[in-house]
DOVEX-607086 format. One line per 8 residues: number of its first residue (from 0); their letters; for each residue z, y, x of N, C-alpha, C. Coordinates in nm, 3 decimals, padded with zeros to 5 digits. Example, Ala and Ser with C-alpha at 12.3 -4.5 7.8 and 13.67 -1.06 7.14 Angstrom:
<nodes>
0	as	00.780:-00.569:01.319:00.780:-00.450:01.230:00.780:-00.330:01.320; 00.708:-00.225:01.285:00.714:-00.106:01.367:00.787:00.003:01.290
</nodes>
This chain:
<nodes>
0	mmpatllg	00.896:00.077:11.690:00.984:-00.024:11.748:01.079:00.043:11.846; 01.199:-00.010:11.855:01.304:00.054:11.934:01.272:00.056:12.083; 01.288:00.171:12.150:01.270:00.176:12.295:01.383:00.105:12.366; 01.358:00.074:12.494:01.457:-00.002:12.572:01.588:00.073:12.588; 01.584:00.206:12.574:01.708:00.285:12.587:01.807:00.250:12.478; 01.760:00.201:12.363:01.848:00.165:12.253:01.891:00.019:12.259; 01.844:-00.054:12.360:01.875:-00.196:12.371:01.972:-00.226:12.485; 02.031:-00.123:12.542:02.126:-00.143:12.650:02.063:-00.191:12.779
8	ldegleii	01.938:-00.148:12.804:01.865:-00.193:12.922:01.852:-00.083:13.027; 01.953:00.002:13.035:01.947:00.116:13.127:01.930:00.073:13.272; 01.992:-00.038:13.311:01.981:-00.084:13.450:01.835:-00.113:13.486; 01.765:-00.183:13.397:01.624:-00.212:13.421:01.539:-00.087:13.419; 01.568:00.004:13.327:01.491:00.129:13.318:01.508:00.214:13.443; 01.626:00.212:13.502:01.649:00.287:13.626:01.563:00.233:13.740; 01.548:00.102:13.748:01.463:00.042:13.851:01.318:00.084:13.830; 01.274:00.081:13.704:01.138:00.121:13.672:01.114:00.266:13.711
16	qklrsqge	01.207:00.353:13.673:01.190:00.495:13.701:01.191:00.523:13.851; 01.274:00.452:13.925:01.280:00.473:14.070:01.146:00.439:14.134; 01.085:00.327:14.093:00.956:00.291:14.151:00.847:00.386:14.103; 00.851:00.422:13.975:00.752:00.515:13.922:00.751:00.645:14.003; 00.869:00.691:14.041:00.879:00.817:14.115:00.819:00.808:14.255; 00.802:00.686:14.305:00.744:00.667:14.437:00.592:00.662:14.435; 00.535:00.656:14.314:00.390:00.649:14.300:00.334:00.777:14.241; 00.205:00.773:14.217:00.134:00.886:14.158:00.075:00.843:14.024
24	sihtpglg	00.103:00.919:13.920:00.050:00.891:13.787:-00.081:00.968:13.768; -00.187:00.896:13.732:-00.320:00.954:13.721:-00.380:00.914:13.586; -00.454:01.005:13.524:-00.530:00.973:13.403:-00.678:00.998:13.430; -00.759:00.893:13.415:-00.904:00.912:13.420:-00.952:00.946:13.279; -01.056:01.029:13.267:-01.101:01.072:13.134:-01.173:00.962:13.059; -01.192:00.982:12.929:-01.273:00.891:12.850:-01.417:00.895:12.898; -01.474:00.780:12.928:-01.610:00.772:12.982:-01.689:00.665:12.907; -01.820:00.683:12.898:-01.905:00.582:12.837:-01.879:00.565:12.689
32	aadcpihw	-01.927:00.453:12.636:-01.917:00.428:12.492:-01.773:00.414:12.446; -01.687:00.356:12.529:-01.547:00.336:12.490:-01.472:00.467:12.479; -01.508:00.566:12.562:-01.447:00.700:12.559:-01.295:00.690:12.559; -01.242:00.612:12.653:-01.099:00.580:12.654:-01.031:00.634:12.779; -00.946:00.736:12.767:-00.867:00.779:12.883:-00.777:00.664:12.931; -00.770:00.645:13.061:-00.693:00.534:13.118:-00.587:00.589:13.212; -00.466:00.540:13.194:-00.353:00.578:13.281:-00.343:00.481:13.398; -00.328:00.537:13.517:-00.315:00.458:13.639:-00.188:00.499:13.714
40	mhfgkgpd	-00.126:00.402:13.779:-00.025:00.430:13.881:-00.085:00.394:14.016; -00.064:00.483:14.114:-00.119:00.462:14.248:-00.006:00.459:14.349; -00.009:00.356:14.434:00.094:00.338:14.536:00.028:00.298:14.668; 00.088:00.339:14.779:00.054:00.286:14.910:-00.073:00.340:14.971; -00.101:00.289:15.092:-00.221:00.324:15.166:-00.279:00.197:15.227; -00.412:00.197:15.243:-00.479:00.081:15.300:-00.603:00.049:15.220; -00.655:-00.073:15.233:-00.770:-00.114:15.153:-00.736:-00.107:15.004; -00.835:-00.071:14.923:-00.811:-00.055:14.780:-00.792:-00.189:14.711
48	cvllhggh	-00.695:-00.194:14.621:-00.666:-00.314:14.542:-00.630:-00.270:14.401; -00.703:-00.321:14.303:-00.679:-00.292:14.162:-00.608:-00.412:14.100; -00.502:-00.387:14.024:-00.422:-00.494:13.964:-00.418:-00.476:13.813; -00.461:-00.578:13.738:-00.467:-00.572:13.592:-00.357:-00.659:13.531; -00.281:-00.601:13.441:-00.167:-00.669:13.379:-00.210:-00.765:13.268; -00.113:-00.835:13.212:-00.138:-00.932:13.108:-00.122:-00.876:12.967; -00.140:-00.964:12.868:-00.124:-00.926:12.729:00.019:-00.883:12.698; 00.034:-00.794:12.599:00.165:-00.735:12.568:00.231:-00.684:12.696
56	gswmhwis	00.149:-00.626:12.784:00.200:-00.579:12.912:00.161:-00.436:12.940; 00.178:-00.398:13.064:00.145:-00.265:13.114:00.144:-00.274:13.266; 00.124:-00.161:13.331:00.128:-00.161:13.478:00.261:-00.217:13.529; 00.365:-00.211:13.446:00.497:-00.255:13.488:00.506:-00.406:13.513; 00.410:-00.484:13.463:00.409:-00.627:13.495:00.414:-00.651:13.646; 00.365:-00.554:13.724:00.351:-00.570:13.869:00.466:-00.508:13.948; 00.567:-00.457:13.880:00.669:-00.377:13.949:00.734:-00.450:14.066; 00.768:-00.575:14.051:00.838:-00.646:14.159:00.748:-00.669:14.280
64	lipelaeh	00.618:-00.675:14.257:00.523:-00.701:14.366:00.479:-00.573:14.436; 00.480:-00.460:14.365:00.425:-00.336:14.419:00.488:-00.296:14.553; 00.622:-00.297:14.569:00.677:-00.258:14.700:00.630:-00.347:14.814; 00.608:-00.475:14.784:00.562:-00.568:14.888:00.417:-00.539:14.928; 00.331:-00.512:14.829:00.189:-00.493:14.857:00.155:-00.352:14.902; 00.235:-00.253:14.861:00.203:-00.114:14.894:00.212:-00.086:15.044; 00.274:-00.176:15.119:00.277:-00.161:15.264:00.143:-00.196:15.328; 00.057:-00.263:15.252:-00.068:-00.314:15.308:-00.193:-00.267:15.233
72	yslwvpdl	-00.175:-00.219:15.109:-00.289:-00.183:15.025:-00.268:-00.045:14.961; -00.379:00.015:14.925:-00.377:00.128:14.831:-00.391:00.068:14.692; -00.282:00.066:14.617:-00.277:-00.005:14.489:-00.312:00.088:14.374; -00.402:00.041:14.289:-00.441:00.114:14.168:-00.408:00.023:14.050; -00.307:00.063:13.972:-00.250:-00.027:13.871:-00.258:00.042:13.734; -00.355:00.006:13.651:-00.371:00.075:13.523:-00.290:00.011:13.411; -00.270:00.091:13.306:-00.245:00.036:13.174:-00.383:00.009:13.115; -00.412:-00.113:13.077:-00.542:-00.143:13.019:-00.562:-00.064:12.889
80	pgfgasgd	-00.687:-00.038:12.850:-00.712:00.027:12.721:-00.641:-00.047:12.607; -00.571:00.029:12.524:-00.496:-00.031:12.414:-00.356:-00.074:12.452; -00.314:-00.041:12.575:-00.182:-00.077:12.624:-00.117:00.044:12.690; 00.016:00.045:12.691:00.090:00.145:12.767:00.050:00.287:12.734; 00.032:00.367:12.838:00.001:00.509:12.822:-00.148:00.538:12.821; -00.231:00.434:12.823:-00.376:00.454:12.811:-00.414:00.475:12.666; -00.535:00.525:12.646:-00.585:00.546:12.510:-00.640:00.418:12.450; -00.702:00.432:12.334:-00.767:00.321:12.266:-00.918:00.340:12.271
88	mltppets	-00.991:00.231:12.280:-01.136:00.238:12.291:-01.199:00.268:12.155; -01.310:00.340:12.157:-01.387:00.364:12.036:-01.479:00.247:12.005; -01.503:00.162:12.104:-01.588:00.045:12.087:-01.506:-00.071:12.028; -01.574:-00.179:11.982:-01.501:-00.294:11.929:-01.405:-00.353:12.033; -01.298:-00.419:11.987:-01.197:-00.474:12.079:-01.247:-00.602:12.147; -01.337:-00.587:12.240:-01.393:-00.700:12.314:-01.375:-00.676:12.464; -01.355:-00.785:12.537:-01.327:-00.770:12.680:-01.445:-00.711:12.756; -01.567:-00.731:12.708:-01.683:-00.673:12.777:-01.677:-00.521:12.774
96	fmadalil	-01.636:-00.463:12.662:-01.623:-00.318:12.652:-01.505:-00.268:12.736; -01.396:-00.346:12.738:-01.283:-00.308:12.821:-01.322:-00.309:12.969; -01.394:-00.413:13.010:-01.439:-00.421:13.149:-01.527:-00.302:13.185; -01.617:-00.265:13.095:-01.705:-00.151:13.121:-01.625:-00.022:13.135; -01.525:-00.003:13.048:-01.441:00.117:13.055:-01.368:00.124:13.189; -01.319:00.010:13.237:-01.248:00.007:13.365:-01.343:00.032:13.482; -01.462:-00.025:13.477:-01.560:-00.003:13.584:-01.595:00.145:13.595; -01.616:00.211:13.482:-01.648:00.354:13.483:-01.530:00.435:13.538
104	aidhlgls	-01.408:00.397:13.501:-01.291:00.468:13.553:-01.277:00.448:13.704; -01.304:00.327:13.750:-01.297:00.298:13.894:-01.404:00.377:13.969; -01.524:00.387:13.910:-01.628:00.472:13.969:-01.578:00.616:13.981; -01.512:00.663:13.875:-01.461:00.801:13.873:-01.357:00.822:13.984; -01.278:00.720:14.011:-01.176:00.730:14.116:-01.235:00.719:14.257; -01.360:00.680:14.267:-01.427:00.671:14.396:-01.413:00.537:14.466; -01.358:00.437:14.399:-01.335:00.308:14.463:-01.464:00.228:14.479; -01.561:00.248:14.391:-01.681:00.165:14.393:-01.763:00.185:14.519
112	trgftlgg	-01.754:00.302:14.579:-01.830:00.328:14.702:-01.771:00.253:14.820; -01.644:00.213:14.809:-01.577:00.144:14.920:-01.565:-00.006:14.896; -01.568:-00.049:14.772:-01.538:-00.187:14.739:-01.388:-00.210:14.734; -01.343:-00.309:14.658:-01.199:-00.328:14.639:-01.167:-00.472:14.605; -01.043:-00.509:14.632:-00.987:-00.635:14.584:-00.943:-00.617:14.440; -00.968:-00.717:14.357:-00.931:-00.709:14.215:-00.839:-00.825:14.181; -00.718:-00.793:14.135:-00.623:-00.894:14.093:-00.600:-00.888:13.943; -00.590:-01.004:13.880:-00.566:-01.007:13.736:-00.461:-01.110:13.701
120	fsfgglva	-00.365:-01.070:13.620:-00.259:-01.159:13.573:-00.282:-01.191:13.426; -00.281:-01.320:13.391:-00.289:-01.364:13.252:-00.414:-01.306:13.185; -00.400:-01.231:13.075:-00.515:-01.168:13.010:-00.591:-01.079:13.107; -00.520:-01.016:13.200:-00.585:-00.932:13.300:-00.679:-01.010:13.390; -00.654:-01.139:13.412:-00.745:-01.222:13.489:-00.877:-01.242:13.417; -00.870:-01.259:13.285:-00.991:-01.270:13.205:-01.073:-01.142:13.213; -01.006:-01.028:13.201:-01.075:-00.898:13.210:-01.133:-00.879:13.350; -01.058:-00.918:13.452:-01.106:-00.906:13.590:-01.233:-00.988:13.610
128	gqmvaqga	-01.235:-01.109:13.558:-01.355:-01.191:13.567:-01.473:-01.127:13.498; -01.448:-01.067:13.382:-01.554:-00.997:13.310:-01.609:-00.881:13.392; -01.521:-00.811:13.462:-01.565:-00.701:13.548:-01.656:-00.752:13.660; -01.622:-00.865:13.719:-01.707:-00.925:13.822:-01.843:-00.959:13.763; -01.844:-01.019:13.644:-01.969:-01.056:13.579:-02.055:-00.935:13.547; -01.992:-00.820:13.523:-02.065:-00.699:13.487:-02.095:-00.609:13.607; -02.077:-00.663:13.726:-02.125:-00.595:13.845:-02.031:-00.497:13.910; -01.901:-00.507:13.884:-01.806:-00.420:13.953:-01.812:-00.446:14.103
136	aveslrli	-01.777:-00.344:14.181:-01.787:-00.352:14.328:-01.669:-00.429:14.388; -01.648:-00.550:14.337:-01.534:-00.633:14.377:-01.570:-00.711:14.503; -01.483:-00.708:14.601:-01.503:-00.785:14.724:-01.432:-00.918:14.719; -01.321:-00.925:14.646:-01.243:-01.048:14.636:-01.167:-01.047:14.505; -01.168:-01.160:14.435:-01.101:-01.173:14.306:-00.977:-01.260:14.322; -00.863:-01.209:14.277:-00.736:-01.284:14.283:-00.686:-01.305:14.141; -00.666:-01.430:14.104:-00.621:-01.465:13.969:-00.479:-01.520:13.976; -00.391:-01.464:13.895:-00.251:-01.508:13.891:-00.219:-01.552:13.749
144	gsagmgmr	-00.199:-01.681:13.729:-00.170:-01.732:13.596:-00.272:-01.688:13.493; -00.399:-01.692:13.531:-00.503:-01.629:13.450:-00.526:-01.699:13.317; -00.558:-01.619:13.217:-00.607:-01.669:13.089:-00.758:-01.689:13.099; -00.816:-01.742:12.993:-00.961:-01.755:12.984:-01.018:-01.883:13.038; -00.932:-01.980:13.073:-00.981:-02.108:13.125:-00.993:-02.214:13.016; -00.935:-02.191:12.900:-00.946:-02.287:12.790:-00.880:-02.420:12.820; -00.771:-02.418:12.893:-00.702:-02.542:12.933:-00.555:-02.537:12.898; -00.524:-02.485:12.782:-00.384:-02.479:12.741:-00.334:-02.619:12.704
152	peksidml	-00.209:-02.650:12.733:-00.153:-02.780:12.694:-00.152:-02.796:12.542; -00.145:-02.921:12.498:-00.141:-02.947:12.354:-00.012:-02.895:12.292; 00.097:-02.899:12.367:00.225:-02.851:12.315:00.220:-02.700:12.296; 00.252:-02.655:12.175:00.250:-02.512:12.147:00.373:-02.444:12.207; 00.360:-02.314:12.229:00.470:-02.234:12.284:00.547:-02.171:12.169; 00.676:-02.196:12.165:00.761:-02.151:12.054:00.799:-02.004:12.073; 00.722:-01.915:12.010:00.746:-01.771:12.023:00.807:-01.716:11.894; 00.892:-01.615:11.909:00.951:-01.547:11.794:00.874:-01.418:11.766
160	lwqrarsp	00.859:-01.382:11.640:00.795:-01.257:11.602:00.897:-01.145:11.615; 00.894:-01.077:11.728:00.993:-00.972:11.754:00.977:-00.855:11.657; 00.857:-00.843:11.597:00.835:-00.733:11.500:00.921:-00.749:11.376; 00.974:-00.868:11.352:01.057:-00.892:11.233:01.205:-00.862:11.257; 01.240:-00.828:11.379:01.381:-00.800:11.410:01.430:-00.681:11.329; 01.553:-00.689:11.282:01.610:-00.583:11.197:01.729:-00.514:11.263; 01.755:-00.546:11.387:01.865:-00.481:11.459:01.835:-00.487:11.608; 01.899:-00.401:11.687:01.880:-00.409:11.833:01.916:-00.546:11.888
168	eqlleayr	02.020:-00.607:11.832:02.063:-00.738:11.882:01.956:-00.844:11.855; 01.898:-00.842:11.734:01.792:-00.939:11.702:01.669:-00.917:11.788; 01.635:-00.791:11.811:01.517:-00.760:11.892:01.536:-00.806:12.036; 01.652:-00.778:12.092:01.678:-00.819:12.230:01.677:-00.971:12.243; 01.731:-01.040:12.143:01.732:-01.186:12.146:01.590:-01.240:12.137; 01.504:-01.177:12.056:01.364:-01.220:12.046:01.292:-01.200:12.178; 01.314:-01.086:12.241:01.252:-01.062:12.372:01.298:-01.165:12.474; 01.428:-01.192:12.475:01.483:-01.289:12.571:01.424:-01.428:12.546
176	hnlkalml	01.419:-01.467:12.419:01.364:-01.598:12.383:01.219:-01.610:12.429; 01.138:-01.507:12.402:00.996:-01.514:12.434:00.970:-01.513:12.584; 01.052:-01.439:12.658:01.039:-01.444:12.804:01.065:-01.585:12.856; 01.165:-01.651:12.800:01.197:-01.788:12.843:01.087:-01.886:12.801; 01.034:-01.868:12.681:00.934:-01.961:12.629:00.800:-01.949:12.701; 00.761:-01.827:12.737:00.626:-01.803:12.789:00.622:-01.763:12.936; 00.711:-01.673:12.976:00.692:-01.603:13.103:00.775:-01.655:13.220; 00.902:-01.687:13.195:00.996:-01.715:13.304:01.076:-01.840:13.272
184	hrdddinp	01.065:-01.942:13.354:01.133:-02.068:13.322:01.276:-02.072:13.374; 01.313:-01.979:13.463:01.451:-01.977:13.516:01.531:-01.867:13.446; 01.647:-01.904:13.395:01.730:-01.807:13.322:01.768:-01.687:13.408; 01.791:-01.710:13.537:01.833:-01.600:13.625:01.728:-01.490:13.636; 01.603:-01.525:13.614:01.495:-01.426:13.625:01.481:-01.340:13.500; 01.546:-01.380:13.392:01.541:-01.300:13.268:01.653:-01.197:13.279; 01.631:-01.100:13.364:01.731:-01.000:13.400:01.701:-00.867:13.331; 01.786:-00.766:13.349:01.762:-00.637:13.283:01.625:-00.576:13.313
192	lalaihae	01.574:-00.597:13.436:01.442:-00.543:13.468:01.333:-00.613:13.387; 01.336:-00.745:13.383:01.236:-00.819:13.305:01.241:-00.780:13.158; 01.361:-00.768:13.104:01.376:-00.732:12.963:01.327:-00.590:12.937; 01.357:-00.497:13.027:01.312:-00.359:13.008:01.160:-00.349:13.015; 01.099:-00.417:13.111:00.953:-00.418:13.121:00.892:-00.475:12.995; 00.944:-00.588:12.950:00.890:-00.655:12.832:00.908:-00.569:12.707; 01.025:-00.511:12.691:01.053:-00.429:12.573:00.961:-00.307:12.567; 00.950:-00.235:12.677:00.868:-00.114:12.679:00.720:-00.147:12.665
200	scrqtrwr	00.676:-00.256:12.726:00.535:-00.293:12.718:00.497:-00.340:12.578; 00.581:-00.423:12.517:00.554:-00.467:12.380:00.548:-00.349:12.285; 00.640:-00.256:12.303:00.648:-00.140:12.213:00.519:-00.057:12.215; 00.449:-00.056:12.327:00.331:00.028:12.341:00.199:-00.049:12.330; 00.205:-00.177:12.292:00.084:-00.259:12.283:00.015:-00.239:12.149; -00.114:-00.207:12.154:-00.198:-00.200:12.034:-00.306:-00.308:12.034; -00.351:-00.347:12.151:-00.459:-00.447:12.164:-00.398:-00.587:12.152; -00.457:-00.671:12.069:-00.412:-00.809:12.054:-00.502:-00.900:12.137
208	sreashqa	-00.445:-00.960:12.239:-00.525:-01.031:12.339:-00.526:-01.182:12.321; -00.451:-01.235:12.227:-00.431:-01.380:12.220:-00.562:-01.456:12.200; -00.645:-01.413:12.105:-00.768:-01.487:12.076:-00.858:-01.496:12.198; -00.878:-01.383:12.265:-00.963:-01.383:12.385:-00.902:-01.469:12.495; -00.771:-01.464:12.509:-00.704:-01.538:12.616:-00.719:-01.689:12.601; -00.731:-01.737:12.477:-00.738:-01.880:12.453:-00.878:-01.937:12.472; -00.977:-01.852:12.490:-01.114:-01.898:12.509:-01.135:-01.945:12.653; -01.253:-02.004:12.678:-01.283:-02.060:12.810:-01.391:-01.979:12.882
216	slrevleq	-01.401:-01.851:12.852:-01.512:-01.771:12.904:-01.503:-01.743:13.053; -01.385:-01.760:13.113:-01.371:-01.731:13.256:-01.435:-01.839:13.343; -01.448:-01.959:13.292:-01.498:-02.070:13.375:-01.637:-02.040:13.431; -01.729:-02.001:13.343:-01.867:-01.974:13.387:-01.871:-01.859:13.486; -01.788:-01.759:13.464:-01.783:-01.645:13.556:-01.745:-01.693:13.696; -01.644:-01.779:13.705:-01.598:-01.827:13.835:-01.703:-01.913:13.904; -01.771:-01.996:13.827:-01.875:-02.081:13.885:-01.987:-01.998:13.946; -02.022:-01.887:13.880:-02.136:-01.806:13.923:-02.097:-01.692:14.017
224	akvavhav	-01.968:-01.672:14.038:-01.922:-01.557:14.118:-01.975:-01.565:14.261; -02.022:-01.451:14.310:-02.069:-01.441:14.448:-01.961:-01.385:14.541; -01.844:-01.356:14.485:-01.733:-01.303:14.564:-01.629:-01.414:14.582; -01.540:-01.394:14.677:-01.432:-01.490:14.699:-01.340:-01.493:14.577; -01.300:-01.613:14.536:-01.210:-01.632:14.422:-01.090:-01.714:14.468; -00.974:-01.652:14.466:-00.850:-01.721:14.502:-00.755:-01.714:14.383; -00.701:-01.829:14.344:-00.624:-01.837:14.220:-00.494:-01.912:14.242; -00.392:-01.870:14.167:-00.262:-01.937:14.174:-00.203:-01.946:14.034
232	wglqdptm	-00.144:-02.062:14.005:-00.067:-02.083:13.883:00.066:-02.146:13.921; 00.168:-02.119:13.843:00.295:-02.187:13.858:00.292:-02.322:13.788; 00.354:-02.422:13.847:00.355:-02.554:13.785:00.441:-02.558:13.659; 00.527:-02.458:13.642:00.607:-02.448:13.520:00.547:-02.347:13.421; 00.422:-02.310:13.442:00.352:-02.218:13.351:00.311:-02.294:13.226; 00.365:-02.259:13.109:00.335:-02.335:12.987:00.198:-02.305:12.928; 00.123:-02.212:12.987:-00.009:-02.178:12.934:-00.121:-02.262:12.994; -00.090:-02.348:13.090:-00.195:-02.418:13.163:-00.169:-02.568:13.172
240	dhmklhaw	-00.273:-02.647:13.145:-00.271:-02.790:13.173:-00.317:-02.806:13.318; -00.223:-02.827:13.408:-00.254:-02.821:13.551:-00.342:-02.937:13.596; -00.332:-03.053:13.533:-00.419:-03.165:13.570:-00.564:-03.134:13.535; -00.587:-03.075:13.418:-00.724:-03.037:13.380:-00.777:-02.929:13.474; -00.691:-02.833:13.506:-00.732:-02.725:13.595:-00.772:-02.780:13.732; -00.689:-02.866:13.788:-00.715:-02.921:13.921:-00.845:-02.999:13.921; -00.868:-03.079:13.817:-00.991:-03.158:13.808:-01.113:-03.067:13.796; -01.103:-02.965:13.713:-01.216:-02.872:13.695:-01.245:-02.799:13.826
248	wnqhmqhk	-01.142:-02.752:13.892:-01.162:-02.677:14.017:-01.231:-02.765:14.122; -01.186:-02.888:14.134:-01.247:-02.979:14.232:-01.394:-03.002:14.201; -01.429:-03.007:14.074:-01.566:-03.036:14.035:-01.657:-02.914:14.047; -01.605:-02.796:14.012:-01.693:-02.679:13.998:-01.675:-02.573:14.107; -01.566:-02.576:14.183:-01.540:-02.470:14.280:-01.524:-02.520:14.423; -01.484:-02.646:14.438:-01.447:-02.697:14.570:-01.565:-02.702:14.666; -01.688:-02.705:14.612:-01.807:-02.713:14.699:-01.832:-02.583:14.775; -01.772:-02.472:14.730:-01.790:-02.345:14.798:-01.712:-02.345:14.929
256	nqdmqsls	-01.752:-02.260:15.023:-01.681:-02.250:15.150:-01.534:-02.220:15.126; -01.449:-02.269:15.213:-01.304:-02.255:15.194:-01.261:-02.108:15.189; -01.330:-02.022:15.264:-01.292:-01.881:15.261:-01.339:-01.810:15.135; -01.418:-01.881:15.051:-01.469:-01.822:14.927:-01.396:-01.872:14.804; -01.305:-01.968:14.820:-01.232:-02.017:14.703:-01.106:-02.088:14.746; -01.003:-02.079:14.664:-00.883:-02.161:14.684:-00.805:-02.165:14.554; -00.740:-02.277:14.532:-00.652:-02.295:14.417:-00.514:-02.335:14.468; -00.412:-02.261:14.426:-00.274:-02.292:14.464:-00.193:-02.318:14.338
264	lwddcghw	-00.111:-02.422:14.342:-00.020:-02.455:14.233:00.121:-02.458:14.291; 00.205:-02.366:14.244:00.337:-02.348:14.305:00.446:-02.407:14.217; 00.529:-02.489:14.280:00.642:-02.546:14.208:00.751:-02.440:14.189; 00.831:-02.460:14.086:00.941:-02.370:14.051:00.892:-02.228:14.021; 00.771:-02.218:13.966:00.717:-02.090:13.922:00.663:-02.105:13.780; 00.696:-02.008:13.696:00.642:-02.005:13.561:00.516:-01.920:13.555; 00.497:-01.852:13.443:00.376:-01.774:13.420:00.378:-01.642:13.497; 00.490:-01.571:13.492:00.500:-01.437:13.550:00.540:-01.449:13.697
272	imhqsptq	00.449:-01.494:13.780:00.479:-01.523:13.921:00.521:-01.397:13.995; 00.461:-01.283:13.962:00.494:-01.159:14.036:00.640:-01.124:14.023; 00.701:-01.156:13.910:00.843:-01.124:13.891:00.932:-01.229:13.957; 00.889:-01.355:13.951:00.973:-01.462:14.005:00.965:-01.474:14.157; 00.846:-01.458:14.212:00.825:-01.486:14.355:00.739:-01.378:14.420; 00.784:-01.252:14.420:00.699:-01.144:14.472:00.670:-01.155:14.622; 00.767:-01.198:14.702:00.744:-01.207:14.847:00.642:-01.315:14.878; 00.653:-01.430:14.812:00.558:-01.538:14.832:00.418:-01.495:14.786
280	laawfrth	00.411:-01.424:14.675:00.281:-01.382:14.623:00.218:-01.275:14.712; 00.299:-01.185:14.766:00.246:-01.084:14.858:00.187:-01.151:14.982; 00.254:-01.253:15.034:00.202:-01.326:15.149:00.071:-01.395:15.115; 00.062:-01.448:14.994:-00.062:-01.512:14.946:-00.176:-01.411:14.941; -00.150:-01.292:14.892:-00.251:-01.186:14.890:-00.301:-01.159:15.032; -00.210:-01.142:15.124:-00.248:-01.104:15.261:-00.322:-01.218:15.332; -00.287:-01.341:15.301:-00.352:-01.456:15.363:-00.501:-01.458:15.335; -00.539:-01.413:15.216:-00.679:-01.420:15.176:-00.750:-01.285:15.188
288	t	-00.695:-01.195:15.270:-00.760:-01.066:15.293:-00.881:-01.084:15.384
</nodes>
């Protein structure tokens, strides 16, 4: 598939490269049954915080938020196995194996001895929850537009198969359409940076996350979690039935102490909150530290 350089997205690529140059690129070796080398970007100093991207994504999903959070955290931002510059797992494509591979890599980086905040966006939220269930040294779980709740609206999301594009123009139009349909509800946010991130991430995606994302496996994890769980969704996020979510949270999570749980629903925000509202999201992270 065509790289973003052939799609006239040089402006967005320059922003990506500038931020990349401010961080450290690290590869952890293949460990455990998955035997999957994992690529990480590391930014900032402070308490450790691991951020997991969404489906058809990469570490770049977090680019707009990284400068805001790197002033307060030591950020560890991987490409998940089967995405970006990371390898592919030798184990079956299941989130439990992915979670195990990440836990072993985090142990290798030395984070487990200190404990860390774990943030997950979309499919990454599902994986983050699985890591908590499997005993990762997580002190606080942050979910941003998380998948795995099984509360998608009845209305389907009209996505285009970008793999069928036969020209750069068709491919760029498919990317733009899909960003509007799924990720970003405001046209102004579908800018060269968003398009470059989406194009490069889609091009390097091997793992298909849709089936796992549509399941409801995260609910039980959240109910049983012994760590603080703070979650946020945009009210314009087409992946979530917000009335069902609010009712479920009140029934199953609200009984926990306020410092151990919170649900935020933000108006004028779609699915990709980190790109649309990075300053607001950074403040939300710090509020629950």
